[in-house]
N, CA, C and O atoms as CSV, one atom per row, in Angstrom:
chain,resi,resn,atom,element,x,y,z
A,1,MET,N,N,20.018,38.310,72.910
A,1,MET,CA,C,19.778,36.544,72.825
A,1,MET,C,C,18.531,36.198,72.425
A,1,MET,O,O,17.578,36.856,72.843
A,2,PRO,N,N,18.352,35.214,71.636
A,2,PRO,CA,C,17.138,34.479,70.799
A,2,PRO,C,C,16.344,33.976,72.435
A,2,PRO,O,O,16.969,33.464,73.364
A,3,LYS,N,N,14.982,34.264,72.435
A,3,LYS,CA,C,13.820,33.691,73.334
A,3,LYS,C,C,12.926,32.868,72.634
A,3,LYS,O,O,12.473,33.314,71.580
A,4,SER,N,N,12.551,31.649,73.051
A,4,SER,CA,C,11.920,31.228,72.260
A,4,SER,C,C,10.408,31.065,72.893
A,4,SER,O,O,10.376,30.941,74.117
A,5,VAL,N,N,9.760,31.059,72.530
A,5,VAL,CA,C,7.902,31.511,73.401
A,5,VAL,C,C,7.477,29.889,73.314
A,5,VAL,O,O,6.950,29.536,72.259
A,6,PRO,N,N,7.665,28.941,74.301
A,6,PRO,CA,C,7.403,27.670,74.313
A,6,PRO,C,C,5.937,27.721,73.934
A,6,PRO,O,O,5.494,27.398,72.832
A,7,HIS,N,N,5.019,28.295,75.277
A,7,HIS,CA,C,3.642,27.598,75.493
A,7,HIS,C,C,2.813,29.256,75.560
A,7,HIS,O,O,3.475,30.293,75.600
A,8,GLY,N,N,1.692,29.241,75.562
A,8,GLY,CA,C,0.830,30.078,75.058
A,8,GLY,C,C,-0.610,30.237,74.632
A,8,GLY,O,O,-1.349,29.252,74.629
A,9,PRO,N,N,-0.899,31.034,74.392
A,9,PRO,CA,C,-2.539,31.105,73.853
A,9,PRO,C,C,-2.367,30.723,72.088
A,9,PRO,O,O,-2.710,31.552,71.246
A,10,GLY,N,N,-1.859,29.519,71.750
A,10,GLY,CA,C,-2.302,28.999,70.653
A,10,GLY,C,C,-0.967,29.029,69.782
A,10,GLY,O,O,-0.614,29.325,68.640
A,11,LEU,N,N,-0.363,28.499,71.114
A,11,LEU,CA,C,1.062,27.583,70.515
A,11,LEU,C,C,1.384,25.926,71.837
A,11,LEU,O,O,2.037,25.628,72.837
A,12,GLU,N,N,0.641,25.498,71.119
A,12,GLU,CA,C,0.276,23.820,71.749
A,12,GLU,C,C,1.476,23.531,71.245
A,12,GLU,O,O,1.884,24.028,70.196
A,13,PRO,N,N,2.322,22.469,72.158
A,13,PRO,CA,C,3.711,21.820,71.799
A,13,PRO,C,C,3.476,21.275,70.796
A,13,PRO,O,O,2.307,20.935,70.611
A,14,GLY,N,N,4.395,21.007,69.856
A,14,GLY,CA,C,4.408,20.427,68.750
A,14,GLY,C,C,5.620,19.409,68.529
A,14,GLY,O,O,6.723,19.565,69.054
A,15,ASP,N,N,5.287,18.370,67.707
A,15,ASP,CA,C,6.424,17.701,67.726
A,15,ASP,C,C,7.871,17.260,66.729
A,15,ASP,O,O,8.659,16.314,66.691
A,16,LEU,N,N,7.669,18.553,65.986
A,16,LEU,CA,C,8.667,19.052,65.027
A,16,LEU,C,C,10.234,19.860,65.887
A,16,LEU,O,O,10.289,20.506,66.933
A,17,PRO,N,N,11.010,19.582,65.200
A,17,PRO,CA,C,12.104,20.013,66.135
A,17,PRO,C,C,12.097,21.871,65.740
A,17,PRO,O,O,13.158,22.303,66.190
A,18,PHE,N,N,11.614,22.564,65.349
A,18,PHE,CA,C,11.179,23.701,65.924
A,18,PHE,C,C,10.335,25.296,66.948
A,18,PHE,O,O,9.116,25.409,67.082
A,19,SER,N,N,10.645,25.598,67.118
A,19,SER,CA,C,9.990,26.826,67.455
A,19,SER,C,C,9.124,27.378,67.004
A,19,SER,O,O,9.347,27.937,65.930
A,20,LYS,N,N,7.719,27.487,67.611
A,20,LYS,CA,C,6.783,28.416,66.638
A,20,LYS,C,C,7.650,30.045,66.629
A,20,LYS,O,O,8.120,30.702,65.701
A,21,ILE,N,N,7.580,30.299,68.196
A,21,ILE,CA,C,7.817,31.835,67.321
A,21,ILE,C,C,9.304,31.797,68.703
A,21,ILE,O,O,9.492,31.072,69.680
A,22,VAL,N,N,10.070,32.946,68.115
A,22,VAL,CA,C,11.183,32.973,68.598
A,22,VAL,C,C,11.613,34.847,68.352
A,22,VAL,O,O,11.922,35.487,67.347
A,23,GLU,N,N,11.401,35.305,70.100
A,23,GLU,CA,C,12.545,36.525,69.954
A,23,GLU,C,C,13.826,37.334,70.401
A,23,GLU,O,O,14.569,37.274,71.380
A,24,ALA,N,N,13.768,38.096,69.294
A,24,ALA,CA,C,15.817,38.186,69.490
A,24,ALA,C,C,15.608,39.894,69.199
A,24,ALA,O,O,14.816,40.225,68.317
A,25,ASN,N,N,16.039,40.505,69.652
A,25,ASN,CA,C,16.182,42.307,69.600
A,25,ASN,C,C,15.270,42.708,68.538
A,25,ASN,O,O,15.213,42.831,67.314
A,26,GLY,N,N,14.246,42.922,70.123
A,26,GLY,CA,C,12.868,43.182,69.537
A,26,GLY,C,C,12.241,42.900,68.447
A,26,GLY,O,O,11.481,43.752,67.986
A,27,PHE,N,N,12.394,41.758,67.843
A,27,PHE,CA,C,11.867,41.068,66.856
A,27,PHE,C,C,11.585,40.078,66.476
A,27,PHE,O,O,12.465,39.238,66.287
A,28,VAL,N,N,10.345,39.820,66.237
A,28,VAL,CA,C,9.884,38.316,66.740
A,28,VAL,C,C,9.607,37.461,65.158
A,28,VAL,O,O,9.290,37.769,64.009
A,29,PHE,N,N,9.855,36.567,65.720
A,29,PHE,CA,C,10.116,35.621,64.196
A,29,PHE,C,C,9.318,34.287,63.917
A,29,PHE,O,O,9.658,33.269,64.522
A,30,LEU,N,N,8.634,34.268,63.334
A,30,LEU,CA,C,7.225,32.861,63.242
A,30,LEU,C,C,7.470,32.397,62.462
A,30,LEU,O,O,7.735,32.996,61.420
A,31,ALA,N,N,7.517,30.661,62.614
A,31,ALA,CA,C,7.794,29.940,62.438
A,31,ALA,C,C,7.061,29.920,60.627
A,31,ALA,O,O,6.287,30.868,60.494
A,32,GLY,N,N,7.155,29.268,59.656
A,32,GLY,CA,C,6.338,28.734,58.365
A,32,GLY,C,C,4.608,28.138,58.879
A,32,GLY,O,O,4.194,27.068,59.328
A,33,GLN,N,N,4.000,29.362,58.555
A,33,GLN,CA,C,3.021,28.955,58.447
A,33,GLN,C,C,2.062,28.355,57.507
A,33,GLN,O,O,2.113,28.964,56.439
A,34,ILE,N,N,0.963,27.119,57.490
A,34,ILE,CA,C,0.340,26.799,56.522
A,34,ILE,C,C,-1.410,26.922,56.775
A,34,ILE,O,O,-1.932,26.899,57.890
A,35,GLY,N,N,-2.044,27.036,55.659
A,35,GLY,CA,C,-3.413,27.132,56.063
A,35,GLY,C,C,-4.289,25.796,56.829
A,35,GLY,O,O,-5.368,25.431,56.363
A,36,ASP,N,N,-3.747,25.212,57.906
A,36,ASP,CA,C,-4.644,24.170,58.502
A,36,ASP,C,C,-5.834,24.830,59.170
A,36,ASP,O,O,-6.079,26.031,59.054
A,37,ALA,N,N,-6.427,24.132,59.747
A,37,ALA,CA,C,-7.119,24.835,60.724
A,37,ALA,C,C,-6.629,24.191,62.284
A,37,ALA,O,O,-6.424,22.988,62.450
A,38,PRO,N,N,-6.506,25.082,63.221
A,38,PRO,CA,C,-5.872,24.552,64.792
A,38,PRO,C,C,-6.408,23.259,65.113
A,38,PRO,O,O,-7.580,22.890,65.180
A,39,GLY,N,N,-5.162,22.541,65.328
A,39,GLY,CA,C,-5.719,21.030,65.426
A,39,GLY,C,C,-5.781,20.019,65.092
A,39,GLY,O,O,-5.852,18.994,65.770
A,40,ALA,N,N,-5.755,20.216,63.389
A,40,ALA,CA,C,-5.770,19.826,61.980
A,40,ALA,C,C,-4.518,19.347,61.736
A,40,ALA,O,O,-3.548,19.833,62.317
A,41,ARG,N,N,-4.392,18.276,60.792
A,41,ARG,CA,C,-3.084,18.373,59.710
A,41,ARG,C,C,-3.648,18.095,58.436
A,41,ARG,O,O,-4.463,17.362,57.876
A,42,GLY,N,N,-2.601,19.292,58.175
A,42,GLY,CA,C,-2.995,19.673,56.584
A,42,GLY,C,C,-4.334,20.614,56.611
A,42,GLY,O,O,-5.225,20.999,57.368
A,43,PRO,N,N,-3.655,20.769,54.677
A,43,PRO,CA,C,-4.474,22.264,54.510
A,43,PRO,C,C,-5.835,22.344,54.462
A,43,PRO,O,O,-6.411,21.319,54.096
A,44,VAL,N,N,-6.730,23.630,54.833
A,44,VAL,CA,C,-8.286,23.567,55.122
A,44,VAL,C,C,-8.845,23.181,53.434
A,44,VAL,O,O,-8.110,23.540,52.514
A,45,PRO,N,N,-9.982,22.546,53.153
A,45,PRO,CA,C,-10.173,22.227,52.037
A,45,PRO,C,C,-10.488,23.740,51.431
A,45,PRO,O,O,-10.502,24.639,52.273
A,46,GLY,N,N,-10.781,24.160,49.844
A,46,GLY,CA,C,-11.950,25.134,49.290
A,46,GLY,C,C,-11.049,25.697,48.714
A,46,GLY,O,O,-11.380,26.774,48.219
A,47,GLY,N,N,-9.322,25.191,48.483
A,47,GLY,CA,C,-8.435,25.947,47.610
A,47,GLY,C,C,-7.983,27.167,47.980
A,47,GLY,O,O,-8.502,27.856,48.858
A,48,ILE,N,N,-6.913,27.494,47.259
A,48,ILE,CA,C,-5.845,28.747,47.754
A,48,ILE,C,C,-6.518,30.107,48.119
A,48,ILE,O,O,-5.669,30.999,48.133
A,49,GLU,N,N,-7.606,30.492,48.378
A,49,GLU,CA,C,-8.232,31.738,48.436
A,49,GLU,C,C,-8.316,30.923,49.981
A,49,GLU,O,O,-7.611,31.452,50.840
A,50,ALA,N,N,-9.031,29.807,50.383
A,50,ALA,CA,C,-9.314,29.424,51.680
A,50,ALA,C,C,-8.062,28.763,52.297
A,50,ALA,O,O,-7.896,28.996,53.495
A,51,GLU,N,N,-7.352,28.149,51.814
A,51,GLU,CA,C,-5.523,27.918,52.292
A,51,GLU,C,C,-5.249,29.352,53.033
A,51,GLU,O,O,-5.219,29.408,54.262
A,52,THR,N,N,-5.048,30.536,52.195
A,52,THR,CA,C,-4.344,31.889,51.880
A,52,THR,C,C,-4.861,32.704,53.657
A,52,THR,O,O,-4.156,33.268,54.492
A,53,ARG,N,N,-6.412,32.400,53.641
A,53,ARG,CA,C,-6.736,32.959,54.746
A,53,ARG,C,C,-6.743,31.830,56.018
A,53,ARG,O,O,-6.521,32.507,57.022
A,54,ALA,N,N,-6.888,30.506,56.389
A,54,ALA,CA,C,-6.338,29.940,56.995
A,54,ALA,C,C,-5.182,29.885,57.531
A,54,ALA,O,O,-4.923,29.152,58.485
A,55,MET,N,N,-4.067,30.938,56.769
A,55,MET,CA,C,-2.824,30.257,57.083
A,55,MET,C,C,-3.222,32.547,57.660
A,55,MET,O,O,-3.002,32.842,58.835
A,56,LEU,N,N,-3.459,33.074,57.208
A,56,LEU,CA,C,-3.042,34.817,57.913
A,56,LEU,C,C,-3.800,34.400,58.999
A,56,LEU,O,O,-2.933,34.383,59.872
A,57,ASP,N,N,-4.977,34.003,59.615
A,57,ASP,CA,C,-5.602,33.271,60.571
A,57,ASP,C,C,-4.695,32.272,61.708
A,57,ASP,O,O,-4.901,32.355,62.919
A,58,ASN,N,N,-4.098,31.723,61.359
A,58,ASN,CA,C,-2.972,31.363,61.945
A,58,ASN,C,C,-2.161,32.104,62.628
A,58,ASN,O,O,-1.994,32.074,63.848
A,59,VAL,N,N,-1.400,33.103,61.487
A,59,VAL,CA,C,-0.465,34.573,61.879
A,59,VAL,C,C,-0.806,35.193,62.902
A,59,VAL,O,O,-0.161,35.635,63.853
A,60,GLY,N,N,-1.958,35.196,62.623
A,60,GLY,CA,C,-2.417,36.702,63.349
A,60,GLY,C,C,-2.958,35.851,65.295
A,60,GLY,O,O,-2.823,36.553,66.297
A,61,ARG,N,N,-3.347,34.809,65.375
A,61,ARG,CA,C,-3.417,34.230,66.606
A,61,ARG,C,C,-1.703,33.972,67.294
A,61,ARG,O,O,-1.562,34.187,68.498
A,62,LEU,N,N,-0.726,33.610,66.633
A,62,LEU,CA,C,0.769,33.644,66.701
A,62,LEU,C,C,0.721,35.050,67.527
A,62,LEU,O,O,0.906,35.250,68.728
A,63,LEU,N,N,0.388,36.018,66.398
A,63,LEU,CA,C,1.365,37.665,66.819
A,63,LEU,C,C,0.160,37.792,67.986
A,63,LEU,O,O,0.699,38.610,68.733
A,64,LYS,N,N,-0.966,37.527,68.520
A,64,LYS,CA,C,-2.046,37.483,69.765
A,64,LYS,C,C,-1.273,37.257,70.373
A,64,LYS,O,O,-0.896,38.180,71.096
A,65,SER,N,N,-0.557,35.954,70.481
A,65,SER,CA,C,0.144,35.454,71.510
A,65,SER,C,C,1.234,35.461,72.060
A,65,SER,O,O,1.813,34.663,72.797
A,66,VAL,N,N,1.530,36.636,71.558
A,66,VAL,CA,C,3.007,37.461,72.009
A,66,VAL,C,C,2.441,39.284,72.480
A,66,VAL,O,O,3.008,40.167,73.124
A,67,GLU,N,N,1.586,39.243,72.042
A,67,GLU,CA,C,0.764,40.824,72.145
A,67,GLU,C,C,1.133,41.730,70.911
A,67,GLU,O,O,1.542,42.891,70.915
A,68,LEU,N,N,0.964,41.170,70.210
A,68,LEU,CA,C,1.506,41.916,68.229
A,68,LEU,C,C,0.353,41.727,67.637
A,68,LEU,O,O,-0.389,40.767,67.844
A,69,ASP,N,N,0.164,42.586,66.917
A,69,ASP,CA,C,-1.043,42.187,65.479
A,69,ASP,C,C,-0.480,42.073,64.256
A,69,ASP,O,O,0.707,41.753,64.200
A,70,TYR,N,N,-1.234,42.317,63.038
A,70,TYR,CA,C,-0.822,42.430,61.525
A,70,TYR,C,C,-0.218,43.291,61.346
A,70,TYR,O,O,0.627,43.202,60.456
A,71,GLY,N,N,-0.367,44.715,62.199
A,71,GLY,CA,C,0.840,46.437,61.460
A,71,GLY,C,C,1.382,46.071,62.435
A,71,GLY,O,O,1.046,47.049,63.103
A,72,ASP,N,N,2.458,44.963,63.727
A,72,ASP,CA,C,2.849,44.730,63.817
A,72,ASP,C,C,4.397,44.209,62.893
A,72,ASP,O,O,5.555,44.539,63.148
A,73,VAL,N,N,3.788,43.124,61.558
A,73,VAL,CA,C,4.413,42.462,60.601
A,73,VAL,C,C,5.718,43.361,59.660
A,73,VAL,O,O,5.279,44.214,58.888
A,74,VAL,N,N,6.552,43.268,59.687
A,74,VAL,CA,C,7.454,44.228,58.915
A,74,VAL,C,C,8.064,43.285,57.775
A,74,VAL,O,O,8.288,44.081,56.862
A,75,LYS,N,N,8.299,42.515,57.512
A,75,LYS,CA,C,8.919,41.206,56.330
A,75,LYS,C,C,7.764,40.038,55.936
A,75,LYS,O,O,6.742,40.215,56.600
A,76,CYS,N,N,7.701,39.169,55.243
A,76,CYS,CA,C,6.641,38.185,55.156
A,76,CYS,C,C,7.535,37.329,53.771
A,76,CYS,O,O,7.774,37.911,52.713
A,77,THR,N,N,7.856,36.179,53.987
A,77,THR,CA,C,7.992,35.175,52.626
A,77,THR,C,C,6.800,34.611,52.460
A,77,THR,O,O,6.152,34.425,53.490
A,78,VAL,N,N,6.249,34.230,51.266
A,78,VAL,CA,C,5.389,33.066,51.369
A,78,VAL,C,C,6.261,32.402,49.957
A,78,VAL,O,O,7.079,32.773,49.114
A,79,TYR,N,N,5.448,31.131,50.358
A,79,TYR,CA,C,5.960,29.604,49.632
A,79,TYR,C,C,4.863,29.317,49.076
A,79,TYR,O,O,3.875,28.887,49.671
A,80,ILE,N,N,4.972,29.598,47.529
A,80,ILE,CA,C,3.428,29.253,46.276
A,80,ILE,C,C,4.188,27.902,46.018
A,80,ILE,O,O,5.373,27.568,46.005
A,81,THR,N,N,2.625,27.084,45.757
A,81,THR,CA,C,3.650,26.074,44.336
A,81,THR,C,C,2.640,26.011,42.923
A,81,THR,O,O,2.400,25.155,42.073
A,82,ASP,N,N,2.302,27.093,43.125
A,82,ASP,CA,C,1.388,27.245,41.659
A,82,ASP,C,C,1.192,28.866,41.217
A,82,ASP,O,O,0.135,29.445,41.466
A,83,PHE,N,N,2.307,29.534,40.540
A,83,PHE,CA,C,2.087,31.083,40.682
A,83,PHE,C,C,0.713,31.013,39.450
A,83,PHE,O,O,0.307,32.007,38.848
A,84,ASP,N,N,0.365,30.128,39.343
A,84,ASP,CA,C,-0.756,30.486,38.395
A,84,ASP,C,C,-2.299,31.033,39.634
A,84,ASP,O,O,-3.378,31.558,39.357
A,85,GLU,N,N,-1.884,30.727,40.575
A,85,GLU,CA,C,-2.415,31.336,42.290
A,85,GLU,C,C,-2.387,32.273,42.588
A,85,GLU,O,O,-3.281,32.794,43.253
A,86,PHE,N,N,-1.121,32.969,42.126
A,86,PHE,CA,C,-0.465,34.096,42.502
A,86,PHE,C,C,-1.701,35.594,42.392
A,86,PHE,O,O,-1.220,36.577,42.957
A,87,ALA,N,N,-2.757,35.789,41.937
A,87,ALA,CA,C,-3.525,36.790,42.155
A,87,ALA,C,C,-4.216,36.642,42.763
A,87,ALA,O,O,-4.497,37.705,43.317
A,88,ALA,N,N,-5.105,35.432,43.268
A,88,ALA,CA,C,-5.914,34.852,44.204
A,88,ALA,C,C,-5.827,35.020,45.490
A,88,ALA,O,O,-6.730,35.350,46.260
A,89,MET,N,N,-4.387,34.717,45.795
A,89,MET,CA,C,-3.532,34.416,47.114
A,89,MET,C,C,-3.514,36.092,47.330
A,89,MET,O,O,-3.390,36.537,48.471
A,90,ASN,N,N,-3.623,36.839,46.369
A,90,ASN,CA,C,-3.047,38.391,46.991
A,90,ASN,C,C,-4.080,39.082,46.813
A,90,ASN,O,O,-3.845,40.282,46.672
A,91,ALA,N,N,-5.499,38.678,46.747
A,91,ALA,CA,C,-6.625,39.418,47.036
A,91,ALA,C,C,-7.177,39.303,48.314
A,91,ALA,O,O,-7.700,40.218,48.950
A,92,VAL,N,N,-6.933,37.243,48.936
A,92,VAL,CA,C,-6.577,37.770,49.933
A,92,VAL,C,C,-5.891,38.056,51.195
A,92,VAL,O,O,-6.361,38.230,52.319
A,93,TYR,N,N,-4.581,38.070,50.742
A,93,TYR,CA,C,-3.609,38.759,51.416
A,93,TYR,C,C,-3.507,40.489,51.840
A,93,TYR,O,O,-2.851,41.010,52.742
A,94,ARG,N,N,-4.392,41.104,50.851
A,94,ARG,CA,C,-4.964,42.217,50.669
A,94,ARG,C,C,-5.258,42.314,52.024
A,94,ARG,O,O,-4.510,42.786,52.880
A,95,GLU,N,N,-6.825,41.665,52.262
A,95,GLU,CA,C,-7.618,41.867,53.664
A,95,GLU,C,C,-6.792,42.067,54.870
A,95,GLU,O,O,-7.071,43.069,55.529
A,96,TYR,N,N,-5.695,41.210,55.352
A,96,TYR,CA,C,-5.146,41.618,56.213
A,96,TYR,C,C,-4.172,42.358,56.447
A,96,TYR,O,O,-3.970,42.621,57.632
A,97,PHE,N,N,-3.108,43.027,55.253
A,97,PHE,CA,C,-2.546,43.779,54.892
A,97,PHE,C,C,-2.852,45.031,53.638
A,97,PHE,O,O,-2.390,45.196,52.509
A,98,PRO,N,N,-3.961,45.857,54.549
A,98,PRO,CA,C,-4.847,46.774,53.304
A,98,PRO,C,C,-4.371,47.998,52.654
A,98,PRO,O,O,-4.654,48.604,51.621
A,99,THR,N,N,-3.037,48.243,54.227
A,99,THR,CA,C,-2.421,49.853,54.067
A,99,THR,C,C,-0.869,49.202,54.520
A,99,THR,O,O,-0.436,48.204,55.094
A,100,ASP,N,N,-0.512,50.050,54.077
A,100,ASP,CA,C,1.339,49.809,54.569
A,100,ASP,C,C,1.929,48.712,54.347
A,100,ASP,O,O,3.157,48.747,54.436
A,101,PRO,N,N,1.390,47.627,54.054
A,101,PRO,CA,C,1.969,46.115,53.903
A,101,PRO,C,C,3.089,46.004,54.433
A,101,PRO,O,O,3.756,47.018,54.636
A,102,PRO,N,N,3.506,44.886,54.742
A,102,PRO,CA,C,5.070,44.842,55.151
A,102,PRO,C,C,5.667,44.191,53.667
A,102,PRO,O,O,5.049,43.937,52.633
A,103,THR,N,N,7.608,43.978,54.108
A,103,THR,CA,C,7.938,43.727,52.194
A,103,THR,C,C,8.031,42.417,52.301
A,103,THR,O,O,8.373,41.769,53.290
A,104,ARG,N,N,7.700,42.021,51.198
A,104,ARG,CA,C,7.184,39.970,50.930
A,104,ARG,C,C,8.319,39.951,49.998
A,104,ARG,O,O,8.751,40.985,49.490
A,105,ALA,N,N,8.875,38.620,49.736
A,105,ALA,CA,C,9.249,38.112,48.304
A,105,ALA,C,C,8.191,36.322,48.890
A,105,ALA,O,O,7.769,35.538,49.740
A,106,THR,N,N,8.400,36.844,47.276
A,106,THR,CA,C,7.120,35.230,47.177
A,106,THR,C,C,8.154,34.461,46.042
A,106,THR,O,O,8.920,34.833,45.153
A,107,VAL,N,N,7.832,33.544,46.455
A,107,VAL,CA,C,8.882,32.007,45.822
A,107,VAL,C,C,8.302,31.172,45.634
A,107,VAL,O,O,7.601,30.609,46.475
A,108,GLY,N,N,8.457,30.782,44.215
A,108,GLY,CA,C,7.565,29.053,43.790
A,108,GLY,C,C,8.241,28.190,43.844
A,108,GLY,O,O,8.887,27.972,42.819
A,109,VAL,N,N,8.417,27.412,44.833
A,109,VAL,CA,C,8.504,25.912,45.245
A,109,VAL,C,C,7.650,24.862,44.885
A,109,VAL,O,O,6.421,24.926,44.939
A,110,THR,N,N,8.372,23.793,44.478
A,110,THR,CA,C,7.446,22.208,44.215
A,110,THR,C,C,6.576,21.561,45.309
A,110,THR,O,O,5.832,20.666,44.908
A,111,SER,N,N,6.555,21.736,46.084
A,111,SER,CA,C,6.075,21.161,46.790
A,111,SER,C,C,6.146,21.901,48.646
A,111,SER,O,O,7.104,22.574,49.026
A,112,LEU,N,N,4.893,21.556,49.569
A,112,LEU,CA,C,5.433,21.986,50.245
A,112,LEU,C,C,4.572,21.117,51.707
A,112,LEU,O,O,3.919,20.102,51.466
A,113,ALA,N,N,4.652,21.522,52.801
A,113,ALA,CA,C,4.879,20.525,53.783
A,113,ALA,C,C,2.954,19.793,53.921
A,113,ALA,O,O,2.022,20.585,53.788
A,114,LEU,N,N,2.740,18.606,54.128
A,114,LEU,CA,C,1.252,18.386,54.220
A,114,LEU,C,C,0.228,18.560,52.542
A,114,LEU,O,O,-0.948,18.520,52.180
A,115,GLY,N,N,1.215,18.706,52.116
A,115,GLY,CA,C,0.284,18.866,50.169
A,115,GLY,C,C,-0.164,20.321,50.524
A,115,GLY,O,O,-1.026,20.540,49.672
A,116,SER,N,N,-0.053,21.555,51.387
A,116,SER,CA,C,-0.052,22.502,51.550
A,116,SER,C,C,-0.218,23.189,49.681
A,116,SER,O,O,0.240,22.683,48.656
A,117,ARG,N,N,-0.839,24.159,49.803
A,117,ARG,CA,C,-0.439,25.033,48.318
A,117,ARG,C,C,0.757,26.504,48.872
A,117,ARG,O,O,1.651,27.038,48.215
A,118,ILE,N,N,0.446,26.698,49.819
A,118,ILE,CA,C,0.688,28.353,50.507
A,118,ILE,C,C,1.887,27.894,51.613
A,118,ILE,O,O,2.102,26.729,51.945
A,119,GLU,N,N,2.404,28.738,51.961
A,119,GLU,CA,C,3.099,28.884,53.579
A,119,GLU,C,C,4.137,30.091,53.650
A,119,GLU,O,O,4.979,30.375,52.798
A,120,ILE,N,N,3.884,30.749,54.883
A,120,ILE,CA,C,3.741,32.125,55.355
A,120,ILE,C,C,5.251,32.125,55.855
A,120,ILE,O,O,5.605,30.948,55.778
A,121,GLU,N,N,6.087,32.734,56.233
A,121,GLU,CA,C,7.255,33.542,57.115
A,121,GLU,C,C,7.112,34.398,57.372
A,121,GLU,O,O,6.909,35.261,56.518
A,122,VAL,N,N,7.132,34.735,58.910
A,122,VAL,CA,C,6.118,36.561,58.968
A,122,VAL,C,C,8.343,36.966,60.254
A,122,VAL,O,O,9.214,36.311,60.827
A,123,LEU,N,N,8.115,37.919,60.037
A,123,LEU,CA,C,8.934,39.362,60.782
A,123,LEU,C,C,8.474,40.041,61.292
A,123,LEU,O,O,8.255,41.046,60.617
A,124,ALA,N,N,7.984,40.109,62.714
A,124,ALA,CA,C,7.127,41.163,63.579
A,124,ALA,C,C,8.420,42.222,64.287
A,124,ALA,O,O,9.535,41.826,64.625
A,125,ALA,N,N,7.978,43.433,64.373
A,125,ALA,CA,C,8.894,44.292,65.242
A,125,ALA,C,C,8.211,44.280,66.727
A,125,ALA,O,O,7.155,43.683,66.934
A,126,ARG,N,N,8.672,44.749,67.390
A,126,ARG,CA,C,8.116,45.098,68.764
A,126,ARG,C,C,8.179,46.841,68.963
A,126,ARG,O,O,7.779,47.359,70.005
């Protein structure tokens, strides 16, 4: 049975109708994360590299809140608004997944929440 993780370190209650983390059948599903700073609304300044780093730091905080880390990630879906920034995003992404990276799909979209350039959805396994 799916279990939402409503509160914990890095899991402030939100005003949007979705769970930040759900656990089911040995898998941990993280809701889409953008490159915002904790407690802020909207992307960090500094372009795609800064947003990608902030986005993946947010993923790390959520994983840590359920006692997992980047090595437990098995699948990512990245949404990006400008494929001209794909190489710059990948350079930062490689810092977080330097060896044996998870499977990934990258999807070009016309826009993302709060004017973000990038968003990631993550699936991890216990």
